[in-house]
N, CA, C, O and CB atoms as a CASP TS submission, in Angstrom:
PFRMAT TS
TARGET T0000
AUTHOR 0000-0000-0000
METHOD Language model
MODEL 1
PARENT N/A
ATOM      1  N   MET     1      -8.377   2.172   6.818  1.00  0.00           N
ATOM      2  CA  MET     1      -8.732   0.861   6.330  1.00  0.00           C
ATOM      3  C   MET     1      -9.707   1.042   5.170  1.00  0.00           C
ATOM      4  O   MET     1     -10.650   1.828   5.261  1.00  0.00           O
ATOM      5  CB  MET     1      -9.346  -0.018   7.463  1.00  0.00           C
ATOM      6  N   SER     2      -9.477   0.315   4.083  1.00  0.00           N
ATOM      7  CA  SER     2     -10.336   0.454   2.910  1.00  0.00           C
ATOM      8  C   SER     2     -11.627  -0.347   3.081  1.00  0.00           C
ATOM      9  O   SER     2     -11.736  -1.217   3.945  1.00  0.00           O
ATOM     10  CB  SER     2      -9.593  -0.002   1.646  1.00  0.00           C
ATOM     11  N   LYS     3     -12.583  -0.029   2.241  1.00  0.00           N
ATOM     12  CA  LYS     3     -13.852  -0.749   2.251  1.00  0.00           C
ATOM     13  C   LYS     3     -13.625  -2.234   1.972  1.00  0.00           C
ATOM     14  O   LYS     3     -14.264  -3.094   2.577  1.00  0.00           O
ATOM     15  CB  LYS     3     -14.821  -0.150   1.215  1.00  0.00           C
ATOM     16  N   GLU     4     -12.707  -2.522   1.050  1.00  0.00           N
ATOM     17  CA  GLU     4     -12.419  -3.917   0.720  1.00  0.00           C
ATOM     18  C   GLU     4     -11.820  -4.663   1.909  1.00  0.00           C
ATOM     19  O   GLU     4     -12.130  -5.834   2.130  1.00  0.00           O
ATOM     20  CB  GLU     4     -11.469  -3.990  -0.472  1.00  0.00           C
ATOM     21  N   GLN     5     -10.965  -3.990   2.674  1.00  0.00           N
ATOM     22  CA  GLN     5     -10.370  -4.619   3.853  1.00  0.00           C
ATOM     23  C   GLN     5     -11.429  -4.880   4.925  1.00  0.00           C
ATOM     24  O   GLN     5     -11.430  -5.930   5.568  1.00  0.00           O
ATOM     25  CB  GLN     5      -9.246  -3.736   4.422  1.00  0.00           C
ATOM     26  N   VAL     6     -12.322  -3.921   5.106  1.00  0.00           N
ATOM     27  CA  VAL     6     -13.406  -4.093   6.073  1.00  0.00           C
ATOM     28  C   VAL     6     -14.287  -5.268   5.649  1.00  0.00           C
ATOM     29  O   VAL     6     -14.654  -6.108   6.471  1.00  0.00           O
ATOM     30  CB  VAL     6     -14.251  -2.791   6.197  1.00  0.00           C
ATOM     31  N   LEU     7     -14.623  -5.318   4.357  1.00  0.00           N
ATOM     32  CA  LEU     7     -15.452  -6.406   3.846  1.00  0.00           C
ATOM     33  C   LEU     7     -14.768  -7.753   4.054  1.00  0.00           C
ATOM     34  O   LEU     7     -15.402  -8.711   4.496  1.00  0.00           O
ATOM     35  CB  LEU     7     -15.760  -6.193   2.359  1.00  0.00           C
ATOM     36  N   GLU     8     -13.497  -7.827   3.742  1.00  0.00           N
ATOM     37  CA  GLU     8     -12.758  -9.080   3.915  1.00  0.00           C
ATOM     38  C   GLU     8     -12.794  -9.544   5.367  1.00  0.00           C
ATOM     39  O   GLU     8     -12.996 -10.727   5.641  1.00  0.00           O
ATOM     40  CB  GLU     8     -11.306  -8.912   3.455  1.00  0.00           C
ATOM     41  N   GLN     9     -12.600  -8.615   6.289  1.00  0.00           N
ATOM     42  CA  GLN     9     -12.646  -8.969   7.709  1.00  0.00           C
ATOM     43  C   GLN     9     -14.063  -9.373   8.119  1.00  0.00           C
ATOM     44  O   GLN     9     -14.247 -10.332   8.868  1.00  0.00           O
ATOM     45  CB  GLN     9     -12.155  -7.790   8.576  1.00  0.00           C
ATOM     46  N   ALA    10     -15.060  -8.640   7.628  1.00  0.00           N
ATOM     47  CA  ALA    10     -16.445  -8.947   7.987  1.00  0.00           C
ATOM     48  C   ALA    10     -16.839 -10.330   7.488  1.00  0.00           C
ATOM     49  O   ALA    10     -17.530 -11.067   8.190  1.00  0.00           O
ATOM     50  CB  ALA    10     -17.398  -7.889   7.414  1.00  0.00           C
ATOM     51  N   LEU    11     -16.411 -10.687   6.294  1.00  0.00           N
ATOM     52  CA  LEU    11     -16.746 -12.000   5.750  1.00  0.00           C
ATOM     53  C   LEU    11     -16.064 -13.132   6.513  1.00  0.00           C
ATOM     54  O   LEU    11     -16.470 -14.289   6.408  1.00  0.00           O
ATOM     55  CB  LEU    11     -16.362 -12.066   4.287  1.00  0.00           C
ATOM     56  N   GLY    12     -15.042 -12.800   7.269  1.00  0.00           N
ATOM     57  CA  GLY    12     -14.369 -13.795   8.089  1.00  0.00           C
ATOM     58  C   GLY    12     -15.062 -14.056   9.413  1.00  0.00           C
ATOM     59  O   GLY    12     -14.680 -14.972  10.142  1.00  0.00           O
ATOM     60  N   LEU    13     -16.079 -13.262   9.733  1.00  0.00           N
ATOM     61  CA  LEU    13     -16.830 -13.454  10.973  1.00  0.00           C
ATOM     62  C   LEU    13     -17.750 -14.658  10.860  1.00  0.00           C
ATOM     63  O   LEU    13     -18.074 -15.098   9.758  1.00  0.00           O
ATOM     64  CB  LEU    13     -17.642 -12.198  11.315  1.00  0.00           C
ATOM     65  N   ASP    14     -18.168 -15.186  11.999  1.00  0.00           N
ATOM     66  CA  ASP    14     -19.136 -16.278  11.954  1.00  0.00           C
ATOM     67  C   ASP    14     -20.500 -15.718  11.556  1.00  0.00           C
ATOM     68  O   ASP    14     -20.712 -14.506  11.530  1.00  0.00           O
ATOM     69  CB  ASP    14     -19.216 -17.011  13.327  1.00  0.00           C
ATOM     70  N   TYR    15     -21.408 -16.625  11.249  1.00  0.00           N
ATOM     71  CA  TYR    15     -22.723 -16.265  10.726  1.00  0.00           C
ATOM     72  C   TYR    15     -23.465 -15.257  11.610  1.00  0.00           C
ATOM     73  O   TYR    15     -23.984 -14.258  11.112  1.00  0.00           O
ATOM     74  CB  TYR    15     -23.562 -17.508  10.568  1.00  0.00           C
ATOM     75  N   GLU    16     -23.512 -15.517  12.907  1.00  0.00           N
ATOM     76  CA  GLU    16     -24.268 -14.634  13.804  1.00  0.00           C
ATOM     77  C   GLU    16     -23.674 -13.233  13.842  1.00  0.00           C
ATOM     78  O   GLU    16     -24.414 -12.249  13.843  1.00  0.00           O
ATOM     79  CB  GLU    16     -24.306 -15.218  15.215  1.00  0.00           C
ATOM     80  N   ASP    17     -22.350 -13.129  13.875  1.00  0.00           N
ATOM     81  CA  ASP    17     -21.715 -11.809  13.902  1.00  0.00           C
ATOM     82  C   ASP    17     -21.917 -11.075  12.582  1.00  0.00           C
ATOM     83  O   ASP    17     -22.120  -9.861  12.577  1.00  0.00           O
ATOM     84  CB  ASP    17     -20.218 -11.940  14.203  1.00  0.00           C
ATOM     85  N   ARG    18     -21.865 -11.803  11.447  1.00  0.00           N
ATOM     86  CA  ARG    18     -22.127 -11.164  10.149  1.00  0.00           C
ATOM     87  C   ARG    18     -23.558 -10.656  10.091  1.00  0.00           C
ATOM     88  O   ARG    18     -23.807  -9.551   9.610  1.00  0.00           O
ATOM     89  CB  ARG    18     -21.864 -12.149   8.987  1.00  0.00           C
ATOM     90  N   ALA    19     -24.507 -11.461  10.581  1.00  0.00           N
ATOM     91  CA  ALA    19     -25.914 -11.051  10.575  1.00  0.00           C
ATOM     92  C   ALA    19     -26.112  -9.816  11.453  1.00  0.00           C
ATOM     93  O   ALA    19     -26.832  -8.892  11.075  1.00  0.00           O
ATOM     94  CB  ALA    19     -26.820 -12.206  11.062  1.00  0.00           C
ATOM     95  N   ASP    20     -25.478  -9.800  12.617  1.00  0.00           N
ATOM     96  CA  ASP    20     -25.593  -8.651  13.515  1.00  0.00           C
ATOM     97  C   ASP    20     -24.992  -7.406  12.862  1.00  0.00           C
ATOM     98  O   ASP    20     -25.570  -6.321  12.933  1.00  0.00           O
ATOM     99  CB  ASP    20     -24.894  -8.943  14.864  1.00  0.00           C
ATOM    100  N   LEU    21     -23.845  -7.566  12.234  1.00  0.00           N
ATOM    101  CA  LEU    21     -23.199  -6.440  11.560  1.00  0.00           C
ATOM    102  C   LEU    21     -24.083  -5.918  10.426  1.00  0.00           C
ATOM    103  O   LEU    21     -24.253  -4.708  10.278  1.00  0.00           O
ATOM    104  CB  LEU    21     -21.814  -6.856  11.015  1.00  0.00           C
ATOM    105  N   ALA    22     -24.641  -6.821   9.631  1.00  0.00           N
ATOM    106  CA  ALA    22     -25.512  -6.409   8.526  1.00  0.00           C
ATOM    107  C   ALA    22     -26.729  -5.654   9.047  1.00  0.00           C
ATOM    108  O   ALA    22     -27.118  -4.624   8.495  1.00  0.00           O
ATOM    109  CB  ALA    22     -25.960  -7.633   7.708  1.00  0.00           C
ATOM    110  N   ARG    23     -27.326  -6.179  10.117  1.00  0.00           N
ATOM    111  CA  ARG    23     -28.498  -5.526  10.706  1.00  0.00           C
ATOM    112  C   ARG    23     -28.143  -4.114  11.181  1.00  0.00           C
ATOM    113  O   ARG    23     -28.901  -3.171  10.954  1.00  0.00           O
ATOM    114  CB  ARG    23     -29.052  -6.365  11.883  1.00  0.00           C
ATOM    115  N   ARG    24     -27.008  -3.973  11.830  1.00  0.00           N
ATOM    116  CA  ARG    24     -26.612  -2.660  12.338  1.00  0.00           C
ATOM    117  C   ARG    24     -26.291  -1.694  11.208  1.00  0.00           C
ATOM    118  O   ARG    24     -26.594  -0.504  11.307  1.00  0.00           O
ATOM    119  CB  ARG    24     -25.411  -2.792  13.261  1.00  0.00           C
ATOM    120  N   LEU    25     -25.679  -2.192  10.132  1.00  0.00           N
ATOM    121  CA  LEU    25     -25.400  -1.335   8.982  1.00  0.00           C
ATOM    122  C   LEU    25     -26.697  -0.883   8.322  1.00  0.00           C
ATOM    123  O   LEU    25     -26.833   0.285   7.957  1.00  0.00           O
ATOM    124  CB  LEU    25     -24.514  -2.070   7.963  1.00  0.00           C
ATOM    125  N   LEU    26     -27.641  -1.789   8.169  1.00  0.00           N
ATOM    126  CA  LEU    26     -28.932  -1.427   7.580  1.00  0.00           C
ATOM    127  C   LEU    26     -29.689  -0.446   8.457  1.00  0.00           C
ATOM    128  O   LEU    26     -30.326   0.477   7.950  1.00  0.00           O
ATOM    129  CB  LEU    26     -29.778  -2.669   7.351  1.00  0.00           C
ATOM    130  N   ASP    27     -29.623  -0.639   9.769  1.00  0.00           N
ATOM    131  CA  ASP    27     -30.272   0.311  10.685  1.00  0.00           C
ATOM    132  C   ASP    27     -29.699   1.707  10.505  1.00  0.00           C
ATOM    133  O   ASP    27     -30.417   2.698  10.635  1.00  0.00           O
ATOM    134  CB  ASP    27     -30.104  -0.141  12.149  1.00  0.00           C
ATOM    135  N   GLY    28     -28.414   1.788  10.207  1.00  0.00           N
ATOM    136  CA  GLY    28     -27.772   3.086   9.995  1.00  0.00           C
ATOM    137  C   GLY    28     -28.297   3.807   8.768  1.00  0.00           C
ATOM    138  O   GLY    28     -28.206   5.032   8.680  1.00  0.00           O
ATOM    139  N   LEU    29     -28.844   3.061   7.823  1.00  0.00           N
ATOM    140  CA  LEU    29     -29.398   3.687   6.626  1.00  0.00           C
ATOM    141  C   LEU    29     -30.728   4.367   6.904  1.00  0.00           C
ATOM    142  O   LEU    29     -31.159   5.218   6.125  1.00  0.00           O
ATOM    143  CB  LEU    29     -29.569   2.657   5.530  1.00  0.00           C
ATOM    144  N   GLU    30     -31.378   4.012   7.986  1.00  0.00           N
ATOM    145  CA  GLU    30     -32.657   4.622   8.318  1.00  0.00           C
ATOM    146  C   GLU    30     -32.508   6.095   8.680  1.00  0.00           C
ATOM    147  O   GLU    30     -33.488   6.840   8.681  1.00  0.00           O
ATOM    148  CB  GLU    30     -33.309   3.873   9.461  1.00  0.00           C
ATOM    149  N   ASP    31     -31.291   6.510   8.985  1.00  0.00           N
ATOM    150  CA  ASP    31     -31.046   7.898   9.360  1.00  0.00           C
ATOM    151  C   ASP    31     -30.780   8.794   8.155  1.00  0.00           C
ATOM    152  O   ASP    31     -30.503   9.982   8.320  1.00  0.00           O
ATOM    153  CB  ASP    31     -29.880   7.972  10.312  1.00  0.00           C
ATOM    154  N   LEU    32     -30.859   8.239   6.939  1.00  0.00           N
ATOM    155  CA  LEU    32     -30.596   9.038   5.753  1.00  0.00           C
ATOM    156  C   LEU    32     -31.724  10.041   5.504  1.00  0.00           C
ATOM    157  O   LEU    32     -32.895   9.768   5.771  1.00  0.00           O
ATOM    158  CB  LEU    32     -30.415   8.131   4.536  1.00  0.00           C
ATOM    159  N   SER    33     -31.340  11.197   4.991  1.00  0.00           N
ATOM    160  CA  SER    33     -32.344  12.172   4.570  1.00  0.00           C
ATOM    161  C   SER    33     -32.959  11.672   3.271  1.00  0.00           C
ATOM    162  O   SER    33     -32.385  10.805   2.612  1.00  0.00           O
ATOM    163  CB  SER    33     -31.722  13.605   4.393  1.00  0.00           C
ATOM    164  N   PRO    34     -34.114  12.203   2.892  1.00  0.00           N
ATOM    165  CA  PRO    34     -34.708  11.783   1.614  1.00  0.00           C
ATOM    166  C   PRO    34     -33.753  11.985   0.433  1.00  0.00           C
ATOM    167  O   PRO    34     -33.724  11.169  -0.488  1.00  0.00           O
ATOM    168  CB  PRO    34     -36.003  12.555   1.362  1.00  0.00           C
ATOM    169  N   GLU    35     -32.981  13.061   0.458  1.00  0.00           N
ATOM    170  CA  GLU    35     -32.037  13.325  -0.622  1.00  0.00           C
ATOM    171  C   GLU    35     -30.913  12.287  -0.633  1.00  0.00           C
ATOM    172  O   GLU    35     -30.511  11.817  -1.698  1.00  0.00           O
ATOM    173  CB  GLU    35     -31.453  14.737  -0.485  1.00  0.00           C
ATOM    174  N   GLU    36     -30.405  11.927   0.554  1.00  0.00           N
ATOM    175  CA  GLU    36     -29.350  10.917   0.635  1.00  0.00           C
ATOM    176  C   GLU    36     -29.869   9.552   0.187  1.00  0.00           C
ATOM    177  O   GLU    36     -29.174   8.807  -0.504  1.00  0.00           O
ATOM    178  CB  GLU    36     -28.800  10.830   2.068  1.00  0.00           C
ATOM    179  N   TYR    37     -31.085   9.241   0.587  1.00  0.00           N
ATOM    180  CA  TYR    37     -31.716   7.976   0.216  1.00  0.00           C
ATOM    181  C   TYR    37     -31.863   7.897  -1.306  1.00  0.00           C
ATOM    182  O   TYR    37     -31.537   6.878  -1.914  1.00  0.00           O
ATOM    183  CB  TYR    37     -33.099   7.828   0.909  1.00  0.00           C
ATOM    184  N   GLU    38     -32.351   8.965  -1.908  1.00  0.00           N
ATOM    185  CA  GLU    38     -32.519   9.015  -3.362  1.00  0.00           C
ATOM    186  C   GLU    38     -31.170   8.877  -4.065  1.00  0.00           C
ATOM    187  O   GLU    38     -31.060   8.163  -5.061  1.00  0.00           O
ATOM    188  CB  GLU    38     -33.208  10.330  -3.781  1.00  0.00           C
ATOM    189  N   GLN    39     -30.146   9.554  -3.553  1.00  0.00           N
ATOM    190  CA  GLN    39     -28.814   9.475  -4.149  1.00  0.00           C
ATOM    191  C   GLN    39     -28.260   8.059  -4.056  1.00  0.00           C
ATOM    192  O   GLN    39     -27.634   7.576  -4.999  1.00  0.00           O
ATOM    193  CB  GLN    39     -27.860  10.460  -3.465  1.00  0.00           C
ATOM    194  N   ALA    40     -28.481   7.399  -2.940  1.00  0.00           N
ATOM    195  CA  ALA    40     -27.994   6.030  -2.770  1.00  0.00           C
ATOM    196  C   ALA    40     -28.645   5.108  -3.794  1.00  0.00           C
ATOM    197  O   ALA    40     -27.960   4.285  -4.402  1.00  0.00           O
ATOM    198  CB  ALA    40     -28.275   5.525  -1.339  1.00  0.00           C
ATOM    199  N   TRP    41     -29.963   5.231  -3.995  1.00  0.00           N
ATOM    200  CA  TRP    41     -30.644   4.378  -4.970  1.00  0.00           C
ATOM    201  C   TRP    41     -30.214   4.713  -6.384  1.00  0.00           C
ATOM    202  O   TRP    41     -30.125   3.820  -7.226  1.00  0.00           O
ATOM    203  CB  TRP    41     -32.158   4.517  -4.839  1.00  0.00           C
ATOM    204  N   LEU    42     -29.947   5.978  -6.665  1.00  0.00           N
ATOM    205  CA  LEU    42     -29.466   6.373  -7.985  1.00  0.00           C
ATOM    206  C   LEU    42     -28.123   5.719  -8.270  1.00  0.00           C
ATOM    207  O   LEU    42     -27.884   5.240  -9.379  1.00  0.00           O
ATOM    208  CB  LEU    42     -29.351   7.905  -8.089  1.00  0.00           C
ATOM    209  N   GLU    43     -27.248   5.697  -7.274  1.00  0.00           N
ATOM    210  CA  GLU    43     -25.938   5.065  -7.442  1.00  0.00           C
ATOM    211  C   GLU    43     -26.081   3.568  -7.714  1.00  0.00           C
ATOM    212  O   GLU    43     -25.348   3.013  -8.533  1.00  0.00           O
ATOM    213  CB  GLU    43     -25.070   5.292  -6.194  1.00  0.00           C
ATOM    214  N   VAL    44     -27.012   2.920  -7.037  1.00  0.00           N
ATOM    215  CA  VAL    44     -27.256   1.489  -7.276  1.00  0.00           C
ATOM    216  C   VAL    44     -27.752   1.292  -8.709  1.00  0.00           C
ATOM    217  O   VAL    44     -27.285   0.392  -9.407  1.00  0.00           O
ATOM    218  CB  VAL    44     -28.293   0.917  -6.251  1.00  0.00           C
ATOM    219  N   ALA    45     -28.682   2.117  -9.144  1.00  0.00           N
ATOM    220  CA  ALA    45     -29.241   1.984 -10.489  1.00  0.00           C
ATOM    221  C   ALA    45     -28.165   2.191 -11.552  1.00  0.00           C
ATOM    222  O   ALA    45     -28.105   1.447 -12.531  1.00  0.00           O
ATOM    223  CB  ALA    45     -30.384   2.986 -10.695  1.00  0.00           C
ATOM    224  N   VAL    46     -27.323   3.191 -11.363  1.00  0.00           N
ATOM    225  CA  VAL    46     -26.245   3.460 -12.320  1.00  0.00           C
ATOM    226  C   VAL    46     -25.273   2.284 -12.363  1.00  0.00           C
ATOM    227  O   VAL    46     -24.860   1.851 -13.440  1.00  0.00           O
ATOM    228  CB  VAL    46     -25.495   4.764 -11.949  1.00  0.00           C
ATOM    229  N   ARG    47     -24.912   1.770 -11.191  1.00  0.00           N
ATOM    230  CA  ARG    47     -23.984   0.636 -11.132  1.00  0.00           C
ATOM    231  C   ARG    47     -24.570  -0.591 -11.823  1.00  0.00           C
ATOM    232  O   ARG    47     -23.877  -1.271 -12.580  1.00  0.00           O
ATOM    233  CB  ARG    47     -23.640   0.303  -9.674  1.00  0.00           C
ATOM    234  N   ARG    48     -25.843  -0.874 -11.564  1.00  0.00           N
ATOM    235  CA  ARG    48     -26.476  -2.041 -12.179  1.00  0.00           C
ATOM    236  C   ARG    48     -26.601  -1.880 -13.692  1.00  0.00           C
ATOM    237  O   ARG    48     -26.408  -2.840 -14.437  1.00  0.00           O
ATOM    238  CB  ARG    48     -27.856  -2.278 -11.566  1.00  0.00           C
ATOM    239  N   ALA    49     -26.918  -0.686 -14.141  1.00  0.00           N
ATOM    240  CA  ALA    49     -27.006  -0.443 -15.584  1.00  0.00           C
ATOM    241  C   ALA    49     -25.649  -0.671 -16.237  1.00  0.00           C
ATOM    242  O   ALA    49     -25.574  -1.254 -17.319  1.00  0.00           O
ATOM    243  CB  ALA    49     -27.505   0.994 -15.870  1.00  0.00           C
ATOM    244  N   GLU    50     -24.587  -0.224 -15.600  1.00  0.00           N
ATOM    245  CA  GLU    50     -23.240  -0.423 -16.137  1.00  0.00           C
ATOM    246  C   GLU    50     -22.881  -1.909 -16.164  1.00  0.00           C
ATOM    247  O   GLU    50     -22.249  -2.375 -17.112  1.00  0.00           O
ATOM    248  CB  GLU    50     -22.208   0.359 -15.302  1.00  0.00           C
ATOM    249  N   GLU    51     -23.276  -2.650 -15.137  1.00  0.00           N
ATOM    250  CA  GLU    51     -23.011  -4.094 -15.107  1.00  0.00           C
ATOM    251  C   GLU    51     -23.725  -4.794 -16.264  1.00  0.00           C
ATOM    252  O   GLU    51     -23.173  -5.721 -16.857  1.00  0.00           O
ATOM    253  CB  GLU    51     -23.460  -4.702 -13.755  1.00  0.00           C
ATOM    254  N   LEU    52     -24.933  -4.364 -16.588  1.00  0.00           N
ATOM    255  CA  LEU    52     -25.659  -4.937 -17.715  1.00  0.00           C
ATOM    256  C   LEU    52     -24.977  -4.585 -19.030  1.00  0.00           C
ATOM    257  O   LEU    52     -24.804  -5.447 -19.892  1.00  0.00           O
ATOM    258  CB  LEU    52     -27.110  -4.449 -17.723  1.00  0.00           C
ATOM    259  N   ARG    53     -24.590  -3.319 -19.186  1.00  0.00           N
ATOM    260  CA  ARG    53     -23.931  -2.878 -20.423  1.00  0.00           C
ATOM    261  C   ARG    53     -22.606  -3.591 -20.655  1.00  0.00           C
ATOM    262  O   ARG    53     -22.269  -3.946 -21.785  1.00  0.00           O
ATOM    263  CB  ARG    53     -23.699  -1.376 -20.385  1.00  0.00           C
ATOM    264  N   SER    54     -21.860  -3.797 -19.576  1.00  0.00           N
ATOM    265  CA  SER    54     -20.530  -4.400 -19.708  1.00  0.00           C
ATOM    266  C   SER    54     -20.579  -5.918 -19.841  1.00  0.00           C
ATOM    267  O   SER    54     -19.575  -6.544 -20.179  1.00  0.00           O
ATOM    268  CB  SER    54     -19.677  -4.029 -18.517  1.00  0.00           C
ATOM    269  N   GLY    55     -21.735  -6.508 -19.578  1.00  0.00           N
ATOM    270  CA  GLY    55     -21.852  -7.954 -19.633  1.00  0.00           C
ATOM    271  C   GLY    55     -21.523  -8.643 -18.324  1.00  0.00           C
ATOM    272  O   GLY    55     -21.587  -9.869 -18.232  1.00  0.00           O
ATOM    273  N   LYS    56     -21.173  -7.868 -17.312  1.00  0.00           N
ATOM    274  CA  LYS    56     -20.876  -8.453 -16.002  1.00  0.00           C
ATOM    275  C   LYS    56     -22.123  -9.074 -15.382  1.00  0.00           C
ATOM    276  O   LYS    56     -22.041 -10.068 -14.660  1.00  0.00           O
ATOM    277  CB  LYS    56     -20.297  -7.390 -15.061  1.00  0.00           C
ATOM    278  N   ALA    57     -23.265  -8.482 -15.669  1.00  0.00           N
ATOM    279  CA  ALA    57     -24.546  -9.012 -15.192  1.00  0.00           C
ATOM    280  C   ALA    57     -25.403  -9.340 -16.408  1.00  0.00           C
ATOM    281  O   ALA    57     -25.235  -8.754 -17.478  1.00  0.00           O
ATOM    282  CB  ALA    57     -25.277  -7.988 -14.243  1.00  0.00           C
ATOM    283  N   LYS    58     -26.315 -10.273 -16.233  1.00  0.00           N
ATOM    284  CA  LYS    58     -27.188 -10.690 -17.323  1.00  0.00           C
ATOM    285  C   LYS    58     -28.640 -10.433 -16.929  1.00  0.00           C
ATOM    286  O   LYS    58     -29.056 -10.766 -15.820  1.00  0.00           O
ATOM    287  CB  LYS    58     -26.967 -12.188 -17.672  1.00  0.00           C
ATOM    288  N   GLY    59     -29.391  -9.851 -17.825  1.00  0.00           N
ATOM    289  CA  GLY    59     -30.797  -9.612 -17.569  1.00  0.00           C
ATOM    290  C   GLY    59     -31.602 -10.899 -17.696  1.00  0.00           C
ATOM    291  O   GLY    59     -31.169 -11.858 -18.334  1.00  0.00           O
ATOM    292  N   ILE    60     -32.762 -10.905 -17.088  1.00  0.00           N
ATOM    293  CA  ILE    60     -33.672 -12.046 -17.160  1.00  0.00           C
ATOM    294  C   ILE    60     -34.944 -11.563 -17.840  1.00  0.00           C
ATOM    295  O   ILE    60     -35.529 -10.566 -17.414  1.00  0.00           O
ATOM    296  CB  ILE    60     -33.972 -12.648 -15.732  1.00  0.00           C
ATOM    297  N   PRO    61     -35.383 -12.254 -18.891  1.00  0.00           N
ATOM    298  CA  PRO    61     -36.614 -11.828 -19.581  1.00  0.00           C
ATOM    299  C   PRO    61     -37.799 -11.795 -18.621  1.00  0.00           C
ATOM    300  O   PRO    61     -37.929 -12.656 -17.751  1.00  0.00           O
ATOM    301  CB  PRO    61     -36.924 -12.770 -20.762  1.00  0.00           C
ATOM    302  N   VAL    62     -38.654 -10.801 -18.785  1.00  0.00           N
ATOM    303  CA  VAL    62     -39.786 -10.614 -17.887  1.00  0.00           C
ATOM    304  C   VAL    62     -40.689 -11.839 -17.859  1.00  0.00           C
ATOM    305  O   VAL    62     -41.263 -12.169 -16.821  1.00  0.00           O
ATOM    306  CB  VAL    62     -40.584  -9.391 -18.298  1.00  0.00           C
ATOM    307  N   GLU    63     -40.813 -12.510 -18.997  1.00  0.00           N
ATOM    308  CA  GLU    63     -41.655 -13.712 -19.044  1.00  0.00           C
ATOM    309  C   GLU    63     -41.122 -14.771 -18.078  1.00  0.00           C
ATOM    310  O   GLU    63     -41.890 -15.429 -17.377  1.00  0.00           O
ATOM    311  CB  GLU    63     -41.715 -14.281 -20.485  1.00  0.00           C
ATOM    312  N   GLU    64     -39.807 -14.924 -18.052  1.00  0.00           N
ATOM    313  CA  GLU    64     -39.190 -15.903 -17.156  1.00  0.00           C
ATOM    314  C   GLU    64     -39.392 -15.509 -15.693  1.00  0.00           C
ATOM    315  O   GLU    64     -39.679 -16.360 -14.852  1.00  0.00           O
ATOM    316  CB  GLU    64     -37.691 -16.041 -17.464  1.00  0.00           C
ATOM    317  N   VAL    65     -39.243 -14.229 -15.395  1.00  0.00           N
ATOM    318  CA  VAL    65     -39.437 -13.744 -14.021  1.00  0.00           C
ATOM    319  C   VAL    65     -40.869 -13.995 -13.572  1.00  0.00           C
ATOM    320  O   VAL    65     -41.100 -14.481 -12.465  1.00  0.00           O
ATOM    321  CB  VAL    65     -39.101 -12.237 -13.917  1.00  0.00           C
ATOM    322  N   LEU    66     -41.838 -13.663 -14.437  1.00  0.00           N
ATOM    323  CA  LEU    66     -43.242 -13.856 -14.097  1.00  0.00           C
ATOM    324  C   LEU    66     -43.591 -15.339 -13.941  1.00  0.00           C
ATOM    325  O   LEU    66     -44.343 -15.709 -13.039  1.00  0.00           O
ATOM    326  CB  LEU    66     -44.127 -13.222 -15.162  1.00  0.00           C
ATOM    327  N   ARG    67     -43.048 -16.178 -14.814  1.00  0.00           N
ATOM    328  CA  ARG    67     -43.289 -17.622 -14.717  1.00  0.00           C
ATOM    329  C   ARG    67     -42.726 -18.168 -13.409  1.00  0.00           C
ATOM    330  O   ARG    67     -43.378 -18.959 -12.727  1.00  0.00           O
ATOM    331  CB  ARG    67     -42.660 -18.361 -15.921  1.00  0.00           C
ATOM    332  N   ASP    68     -41.513 -17.742 -13.064  1.00  0.00           N
ATOM    333  CA  ASP    68     -40.893 -18.189 -11.812  1.00  0.00           C
ATOM    334  C   ASP    68     -41.708 -17.707 -10.609  1.00  0.00           C
ATOM    335  O   ASP    68     -41.965 -18.474  -9.682  1.00  0.00           O
ATOM    336  CB  ASP    68     -39.435 -17.675 -11.712  1.00  0.00           C
ATOM    337  N   ALA    69     -42.111 -16.435 -10.630  1.00  0.00           N
ATOM    338  CA  ALA    69     -42.903 -15.900  -9.522  1.00  0.00           C
ATOM    339  C   ALA    69     -44.219 -16.639  -9.389  1.00  0.00           C
ATOM    340  O   ALA    69     -44.653 -16.950  -8.280  1.00  0.00           O
ATOM    341  CB  ALA    69     -43.159 -14.408  -9.717  1.00  0.00           C
ATOM    342  N   GLY    70     -44.858 -16.922 -10.519  1.00  0.00           N
ATOM    343  CA  GLY    70     -46.122 -17.644 -10.498  1.00  0.00           C
ATOM    344  C   GLY    70     -45.984 -19.037  -9.921  1.00  0.00           C
ATOM    345  O   GLY    70     -46.849 -19.497  -9.177  1.00  0.00           O
ATOM    346  N   SER    71     -44.886 -19.713 -10.267  1.00  0.00           N
ATOM    347  CA  SER    71     -44.704 -21.067  -9.746  1.00  0.00           C
ATOM    348  C   SER    71     -44.385 -21.057  -8.253  1.00  0.00           C
ATOM    349  O   SER    71     -44.745 -21.992  -7.537  1.00  0.00           O
ATOM    350  CB  SER    71     -43.592 -21.779 -10.509  1.00  0.00           C
ATOM    351  N   ARG    72     -43.715 -20.012  -7.779  1.00  0.00           N
ATOM    352  CA  ARG    72     -43.392 -19.921  -6.359  1.00  0.00           C
ATOM    353  C   ARG    72     -44.628 -19.560  -5.524  1.00  0.00           C
ATOM    354  O   ARG    72     -44.779 -20.009  -4.388  1.00  0.00           O
ATOM    355  CB  ARG    72     -42.287 -18.884  -6.137  1.00  0.00           C
ATOM    356  N   LEU    73     -45.493 -18.751  -6.105  1.00  0.00           N
ATOM    357  CA  LEU    73     -46.685 -18.299  -5.363  1.00  0.00           C
ATOM    358  C   LEU    73     -47.826 -19.300  -5.457  1.00  0.00           C
ATOM    359  O   LEU    73     -48.780 -19.243  -4.681  1.00  0.00           O
ATOM    360  CB  LEU    73     -47.154 -16.941  -5.886  1.00  0.00           C
ATOM    361  N   GLY    74     -47.723 -20.214  -6.409  1.00  0.00           N
ATOM    362  CA  GLY    74     -48.742 -21.274  -6.537  1.00  0.00           C
ATOM    363  C   GLY    74     -49.904 -20.793  -7.270  1.00  0.00           C
ATOM    364  O   GLY    74     -50.859 -21.543  -7.474  1.00  0.00           O
TER
END
């Protein structure tokens, strides 16, 4: 079964089952070695950089992020 098929089935679960599945998947990440953890974050960073370069994702100016954070924190 492919990752996409698993995801499709998981998204078909009700809210509580999806939350339980997400929690269990995240708990499984706690068993990563420091090297595996670093590699996982590197893959995320590379993917996000590519999304920005390709235009699939849009960056937010730091001023806007700080203004939003300031308004949320009061």
